[in-house]
ZAMARGU-4260 file (C-alpha; in steps of 0.2 Angstrom, whole numbers, plus 5000, padded with zeros to 4 digits):
<rodrens>
0) 5000/5000/5000 | 5006/5017/4995 | 5010/5029/5010 | 5003/5047/5009 | 5019/5056/5010
5) 5024/5049/4993 | 5011/5060/4986 | 5015/5076/4996 | 5018/5090/4984 | 5021/5077/4969
10) 5011/5072/4954 | 5012/5053/4953 | 5004/5042/4939 | 4995/5027/4947 | 4986/5013/4940
15) 4971/5016/4952 | 4966/5028/4965 | 4975/5026/4981 | 4964/5024/4997 | 4971/5039/5006
20) 4962/5055/5012 | 4965/5072/5004 | 4970/5065/4987 | 4967/5075/4972 | 4967/5067/4954
25) 4968/5075/4937 | 4970/5068/4920 | 4988/5067/4914 | 4983/5074/4897 | 4970/5087/4898
30) 4960/5094/4884 | 4960/5113/4883 | 4949/5120/4870 | 4954/5111/4854 | 4971/5106/4860
35) 4979/5093/4872 | 4991/5098/4886 | 5002/5087/4897 | 4999/5091/4916 | 5016/5085/4921
40) 5026/5096/4910 | 5013/5109/4904 | 5018/5107/4885 | 5006/5106/4871 | 5004/5090/4862
45) 5005/5090/4843 | 4993/5081/4831 | 5005/5066/4828 | 5007/5063/4847 | 4995/5049/4847
50) 4997/5030/4849 | 4989/5018/4835 | 4974/5016/4846 | 4971/5035/4846 | 4977/5038/4864
55) 4987/5054/4867 | 5004/5054/4875 | 5017/5067/4879 | 5034/5066/4870 | 5041/5081/4880
60) 5043/5072/4896 | 5044/5054/4890 | 5060/5051/4898 | 5051/5053/4915 | 5040/5038/4910
65) 5026/5038/4897 | 5010/5048/4901 | 4995/5045/4891 | 4977/5052/4891 | 4972/5036/4900
70) 4983/5040/4915 | 4978/5051/4930 | 4990/5061/4941 | 4988/5060/4960 | 4994/5072/4972
75) 4991/5078/4990 | 4994/5096/4995 | 5011/5099/5003 | 5008/5099/5022 | 5027/5102/5027
80) 5027/5088/5039 | 5043/5093/5048 | 5046/5099/5065 | 5051/5117/5070 | 5069/5116/5078
85) 5074/5125/5094 | 5091/5128/5086 | 5100/5130/5070 | 5102/5113/5061 | 5119/5118/5053
90) 5133/5107/5059 | 5146/5113/5047 | 5162/5118/5057 | 5169/5130/5044 | 5170/5149/5044
95) 5164/5161/5031 | 5176/5175/5026 | 5170/5193/5028 | 5166/5193/5009 | 5156/5177/5010
100) 5147/5183/5026 | 5141/5199/5018 | 5135/5189/5003 | 5126/5176/5015 | 5117/5189/5024
105) 5111/5197/5008 | 5105/5180/5002 | 5096/5178/5018 | 5087/5195/5017 | 5081/5191/5000
110) 5075/5174/5004 | 5065/5180/5019 | 5057/5193/5008 | 5053/5179/4996 | 5062/5187/4982
115) 5069/5177/4967 | 5087/5180/4968 | 5104/5177/4959 | 5120/5174/4968 | 5133/5179/4955
120) 5149/5172/4962 | 5166/5168/4953 | 5171/5150/4952 | 5178/5144/4969 | 5170/5158/4979
125) 5161/5146/4990 | 5143/5148/4984 | 5138/5132/4993 | 5144/5138/5010 | 5137/5156/5006
130) 5120/5148/5005 | 5121/5138/5022 | 5115/5152/5034 | 5099/5155/5024 | 5096/5136/5021
135) 5099/5133/5040 | 5086/5147/5044 | 5073/5139/5032 | 5075/5122/5038 | 5074/5127/5056
140) 5057/5134/5053 | 5051/5118/5044 | 5052/5124/5026 | 5054/5111/5013 | 5068/5115/5001
145) 5075/5108/4985 | 5093/5110/4979 | 5093/5107/4960 | 5105/5107/4946 | 5105/5102/4928
150) 5120/5091/4930 | 5119/5075/4940 | 5138/5077/4944 | 5134/5092/4953 | 5120/5084/4963
155) 5132/5069/4967 | 5146/5080/4973 | 5134/5091/4983 | 5124/5078/4992 | 5138/5072/5004
160) 5143/5090/5008 | 5125/5094/5013 | 5123/5078/5023 | 5138/5083/5033 | 5132/5101/5035
165) 5115/5097/5040 | 5116/5080/5049 | 5099/5081/5058 | 5089/5085/5042 | 5081/5071/5032
170) 5088/5072/5014 | 5086/5063/4998 | 5095/5063/4981 | 5084/5061/4965 | 5091/5058/4947
175) 5087/5048/4932 | 5098/5032/4935 | 5096/5030/4954 | 5090/5014/4961 | 5084/5019/4979
180) 5065/5022/4981 | 5058/5039/4983 | 5058/5046/5001 | 5048/5061/5008 | 5062/5072/5015
185) 5064/5090/5020 | 5079/5093/5009 | 5078/5086/4991 | 5094/5087/4980 | 5089/5083/4963
190) 5092/5086/4944 | 5081/5099/4937 | 5072/5086/4927 | 5066/5078/4943 | 5057/5094/4947
195) 5044/5089/4934 | 5037/5077/4947 | 5033/5090/4959 | 5019/5103/4961 | 5019/5117/4973
200) 5030/5107/4985 | 5045/5118/4990 | 5046/5134/5000 | 5063/5138/4992 | 5071/5131/4977
205) 5090/5133/4975 | 5096/5131/4957 | 5114/5127/4956 | 5123/5131/4939 | 5108/5138/4932
210) 5116/5143/4916 | 5121/5125/4912 | 5115/5114/4898 | 5101/5108/4897 | 5092/5120/4908
215) 5098/5136/4900 | 5091/5130/4883 | 5075/5122/4890 | 5059/5132/4893 | 5051/5116/4900
220) 5064/5115/4914 | 5064/5133/4918 | 5045/5132/4920 | 5047/5116/4931 | 5056/5127/4944
225) 5041/5138/4945 | 5029/5124/4946 | 5039/5115/4959 | 5039/5129/4971 | 5024/5135/4981
230) 5014/5151/4976 | 5022/5159/4992 | 5039/5152/4988 | 5054/5159/4979 | 5070/5153/4971
235) 5089/5156/4972 | 5100/5155/4956 | 5118/5151/4958 | 5131/5153/4944 | 5148/5161/4940
240) 5143/5164/4922 | 5125/5170/4921 | 5118/5170/4903 | 5110/5185/4894 | 5093/5180/4900
245) 5097/5181/4918 | 5107/5197/4916 | 5092/5205/4907 | 5081/5200/4922 | 5093/5208/4934
250) 5093/5224/4923 | 5074/5224/4923 | 5074/5222/4942 | 5064/5205/4939 | 5078/5197/4949
255) 5088/5203/4964 | 5107/5200/4964 | 5122/5197/4975 | 5140/5199/4967 | 5155/5189/4974
260) 5170/5194/4963 | 5183/5185/4974 | 5187/5167/4978 | 5185/5162/4997 | 5204/5160/4999
265) 5207/5178/4993 | 5217/5173/4977 | 5212/5179/4959 | 5206/5167/4946 | 5219/5159/4935
270) 5220/5167/4918 | 5219/5156/4902 | 5236/5155/4893 | 5233/5153/4874 | 5245/5144/4863
275) 5242/5144/4844 | 5245/5126/4838 | 5244/5124/4820 | 5236/5108/4812 | 5234/5100/4829
280) 5219/5090/4823 | 5228/5083/4808 | 5242/5077/4819 | 5229/5069/4831 | 5221/5060/4816
285) 5239/5053/4812 | 5240/5046/4829 | 5250/5059/4838 | 5248/5075/4848 | 5258/5091/4846
290) 5275/5091/4854 | 5271/5106/4865 | 5256/5097/4872 | 5266/5081/4876 | 5279/5092/4884
295) 5266/5100/4895 | 5259/5084/4900 | 5276/5077/4904 | 5279/5092/4915 | 5263/5089/4925
300) 5267/5070/4927 | 5285/5075/4934 | 5277/5087/4946 | 5264/5074/4951 | 5250/5086/4947
305) 5233/5079/4942 | 5226/5087/4926 | 5211/5087/4915 | 5212/5087/4896 | 5196/5095/4888
310) 5192/5090/4870 | 5178/5097/4859 | 5169/5081/4854 | 5166/5063/4860 | 5175/5057/4845
315) 5191/5066/4850 | 5192/5055/4866 | 5198/5039/4858 | 5210/5049/4847 | 5218/5058/4862
320) 5218/5042/4872 | 5227/5032/4858 | 5240/5046/4855 | 5244/5046/4874 | 5246/5028/4874
325) 5258/5029/4859 | 5268/5042/4868 | 5270/5030/4883 | 5258/5041/4894 | 5246/5031/4906
330) 5236/5033/4922 | 5221/5041/4915 | 5204/5038/4908 | 5191/5046/4896 | 5174/5052/4901
335) 5159/5059/4893 | 5140/5063/4896 | 5134/5045/4891 | 5148/5036/4898 | 5140/5023/4910
340) 5156/5023/4921 | 5156/5042/4922 | 5152/5043/4940 | 5165/5030/4945 | 5179/5038/4935
345) 5176/5055/4942 | 5176/5047/4960 | 5192/5038/4955 | 5200/5055/4950 | 5195/5062/4967
350) 5202/5047/4976 | 5219/5050/4966 | 5217/5033/4958 | 5218/5042/4941 | 5231/5055/4936
355) 5221/5063/4923 | 5204/5063/4914 | 5202/5066/4895 | 5184/5074/4895 | 5171/5083/4885
360) 5163/5099/4892 | 5153/5088/4904 | 5166/5092/4918 | 5167/5110/4914 | 5158/5114/4930
365) 5151/5107/4947 | 5166/5096/4950 | 5181/5099/4961 | 5198/5091/4961 | 5212/5098/4972
370) 5228/5104/4964 | 5221/5101/4947 | 5228/5109/4930 | 5219/5110/4914 | 5223/5109/4896
375) 5210/5113/4883 | 5213/5105/4866 | 5204/5114/4852 | 5198/5129/4862 | 5193/5138/4846
380) 5180/5125/4842 | 5162/5132/4843 | 5157/5119/4857 | 5168/5130/4869 | 5157/5145/4873
385) 5164/5160/4883 | 5155/5153/4898 | 5162/5136/4896 | 5180/5142/4894 | 5178/5153/4910
390) 5170/5138/4919 | 5184/5126/4913 | 5197/5138/4919 | 5188/5139/4936 | 5192/5121/4939
395) 5210/5127/4944 | 5216/5134/4960 | 5201/5131/4970 | 5210/5125/4986 | 5217/5137/4998
400) 5232/5126/5000 | 5235/5127/4981 | 5226/5142/4975 | 5236/5144/4958 | 5238/5133/4943
405) 5239/5131/4924 | 5225/5133/4912 | 5232/5132/4894 | 5221/5133/4878 | 5228/5125/4862
410) 5220/5132/4847 | 5222/5134/4828 | 5216/5152/4829 | 5214/5165/4844 | 5195/5167/4842
415) 5184/5181/4849 | 5176/5168/4861 | 5193/5165/4868 | 5197/5183/4869 | 5180/5186/4878
420) 5183/5172/4891 | 5200/5180/4895 | 5192/5197/4896 | 5179/5191/4908 | 5192/5183/4919
425) 5202/5199/4918 | 5187/5210/4923 | 5183/5198/4938 | 5201/5199/4943 | 5200/5218/4942
430) 5185/5218/4954 | 5193/5205/4965 | 5209/5216/4967 | 5198/5230/4973 | 5193/5219/4987
435) 5211/5214/4991 | 5213/5199/4980 | 5230/5192/4978 | 5238/5184/4963
</rodrens>
């Protein structure tokens, strides 16, 4: 028998009505005028979205499980079945810097005023920790909170940190490939796709890496944030590289903003070094890497410094891996978005079982490896946007014990995108210097 808390603030398709009080049912596909609309993702169906028997189904949220016009969605209004706490649930033992504390108080003020807010902070500024005071305030008062991200890697890295920081708070992690059954918890860490399963559930929704793919390009997922939060709720966006849409909302005063231009350890961002490398791809296709790249890799290996090699396309991974093996370089692995072993490889890199990863842009953000260096092969490829290059550079120097490091971009031409990324880093560092930042 299904428990009532499985339906709290959720839209669950069931084969039959549950024998529970306060259950509300609605058709999964609803006719509105002459059109059909999915009630899980709110997208309009097209005339061809029918099965051979004439049953309507939604293609837009098909990956969440097929919904048809023969299904019903069941929900129970969110009751916030959580206790008010006598003291703060924050068990994190760290300390915020003066800059972080100022930003944290601003986030707290906007959250309590139920304003939608943007925390625009450089990579390595400690965005997660900046949110802790406001999150503690909300959880202490029995609020239900979601911390969502477009990237599953971000969720999996964040979950153990939040468990450690809020040890008395019930928490669950939701993503597409998980095996554990759903649990009703006060703090939900999830991918943005999972928000499609919720309806008016959360008092506060925190969206980490809000400008990342696929959220930035998906009106469906952007709307999911709005529907998952209560009418009285609000959301907080976190990013180091807000896109034009978010910057327009700030300019129009539709979104309040807090700026953090300096990393938590007080050091400036590493600047991207550009090395024009002629015909690197032709050399790669001939089973080799440019000598300048191999020399740099050997330097990292001699220093025993872990490193990431970013490539533009999945097809480049096997070519780079082959070239490294022919050069006698081992101790690494390749990784991409559809790699079934992706999570295990990332964890192996964290555990220092691997020396390097050759990766696509899937690791451009949301993952932290202490003491890392970065090489970007083909940084002039259109796949590397300005934001992507800034985020990739931001993997370096995140530790207070090792706040500097190398970010080297190998390219055929020094493109406007590369110049723009270097310019953004330079502007952020100029602002950071004004607040006392050190090289």
